[in-house]
DRENDREN-98337 format. One record per residue (C-alpha): x, y, z. Coordinates in steps of 0.02 Angstrom, whole numbers, plus 50000, padded with zeros to 5 digits. Example, Ala and Ser with C-alpha at 12.3 -4.5 7.8 and 13.67 -1.06 7.14 Angstrom:
<atoms>
506154977550390/506844994750357/
</atoms>
This chain:
<atoms>
561015678853446/559465686453535/558735699353429/556935706653480/555575708053341/554125718853363/552655711653260/550905717753227/549385708453290/548935699653120/550875692753109/550955687853280/549255677353249/550105669253107/551725665153178/550875657253335/549745647453228/551095641053107/552225638953274/550695627653349/550435617053184/552115614453149/552595610853335/554095621453343/554735636453424/554085654553359/555995658253350/556045643053249/554605650453124/555195666453112/556995659453065/556315649252909/555095662652858/556905674552857/557775659152775/556515657052659/556335675052584/558305676652567/558275661052461/556765668152355/557865682152337/559145672152265/560295670452437/562015672652342/561665654652243/560475646452141/558955640152235/558085623952194/556175627952158/555745616152299/556685627152432/555345642652374/553965632852451/554525621652549/554105628852723/552315627552670/551885609052587/551135599752723/550295614252841/548545613352749/547245600152837/546775587352725/545315581152827/546355566852877/546825561152694/548715564752735/549005568652573/550635578052609/551635562352611/552735560852493/552435579452432/554225584552409/554445568352293/553045572152184/553475588452148/555255587252115/554465573252003/553255583151921/554815598951874/555855586551810/554465579551695/554285598751658/556225598751604/556225584851499/554685589051398/555385607451381/557045599351321/556085586351211/555265602351104/
</atoms>
């Protein structure tokens, strides 16, 4: 469904930059941002912690070190370890 959105110049720069970095259309970036905001506010259902930051994972340049590889798995393992530690207290 077509919708028109007016963005201030700073937000437009951010959307353009994210679109270019992710190789996605601006509309995809905007849709994902809206979904992330909805998820952050509960979205009517429980939200997994990774879903809250998923759109940001891997977008930073690591100088060629490819640090974002398997970051989702590593983050999940970190959260699982913290849950185990809390339960063992």
